Legacy VTK file of the C-alpha trace (Angstrom):
# vtk DataFile Version 3.0
C-alpha trace
ASCII
DATASET POLYDATA
POINTS 87 float
94.691 -19.977 135.261
93.447 -20.425 138.846
93.150 -24.243 138.716
92.144 -26.155 141.814
95.140 -27.591 143.439
95.769 -30.351 146.013
97.070 -29.315 149.479
97.641 -31.081 152.883
95.712 -29.751 155.872
98.327 -28.724 158.539
96.067 -27.357 161.161
92.355 -26.664 161.775
91.338 -23.266 163.010
88.031 -21.940 164.455
85.313 -20.792 162.149
85.593 -23.423 159.377
89.199 -22.401 158.517
92.384 -24.389 158.080
96.124 -23.853 157.254
97.117 -25.905 154.277
100.467 -26.574 152.550
101.021 -26.801 148.899
104.709 -27.678 148.257
106.495 -25.040 150.392
103.522 -22.568 150.384
101.223 -22.173 153.321
97.757 -20.687 152.993
94.733 -20.087 155.173
91.542 -21.460 153.501
87.882 -21.996 154.321
86.710 -25.545 154.965
83.074 -24.528 155.205
82.127 -26.385 152.014
83.115 -29.807 153.422
81.412 -31.818 156.113
84.613 -32.892 157.882
88.272 -32.147 157.599
91.111 -33.225 159.841
94.845 -32.457 160.056
96.719 -34.583 157.489
93.824 -34.784 155.047
94.423 -33.804 151.399
91.949 -31.353 149.949
91.447 -29.735 146.622
91.688 -25.957 146.905
90.247 -23.331 144.657
90.128 -19.501 145.316
90.593 -20.088 149.024
88.091 -22.861 149.592
88.510 -26.534 150.092
86.248 -28.168 147.577
86.867 -31.863 148.010
88.778 -34.489 149.991
91.471 -36.394 148.071
93.641 -39.433 148.851
97.273 -38.752 149.293
97.859 -40.765 146.039
95.435 -38.514 144.116
96.968 -35.428 145.495
100.570 -36.399 144.620
99.592 -37.647 141.222
97.808 -34.365 140.337
100.687 -32.336 141.634
103.175 -34.354 139.588
100.945 -33.949 136.463
100.753 -30.244 137.066
104.587 -29.965 137.375
105.139 -32.077 134.258
102.740 -29.763 132.433
104.733 -26.695 133.550
101.709 -25.097 135.323
102.509 -25.906 139.026
104.796 -22.995 139.583
102.239 -20.524 138.034
99.623 -21.759 140.347
101.967 -21.496 143.354
102.717 -17.887 142.435
98.949 -17.079 142.274
98.627 -18.587 145.732
101.568 -16.576 146.996
99.804 -13.477 145.591
102.591 -12.928 143.044
100.180 -13.259 140.047
96.386 -13.030 139.367
94.048 -15.266 137.624
93.453 -14.648 133.962
89.838 -13.978 133.161
LINES 1 88
87 0 1 2 3 4 5 6 7 8 9 10 11 12 13 14 15 16 17 18 19 20 21 22 23 24 25 26 27 28 29 30 31 32 33 34 35 36 37 38 39 40 41 42 43 44 45 46 47 48 49 50 51 52 53 54 55 56 57 58 59 60 61 62 63 64 65 66 67 68 69 70 71 72 73 74 75 76 77 78 79 80 81 82 83 84 85 86
């Protein structure tokens, strides 16, 4: 499905890049679309880009809803590279 998914920023890297964690999955993403990002921020990630800052509450609620709907694991598999987006 390739939905946007909340993630926490674990570290900031040069060149508008960051390492984020989603559940137990870590991913290097671009932060170029945001004005400012800091370690500990929650961001909405889609196709390798941080699109929007979220509160921790919004992030946790969204992850919980995705898990309840049975789509969280599919999205994590896509992030891990174990599946591809349906077109």
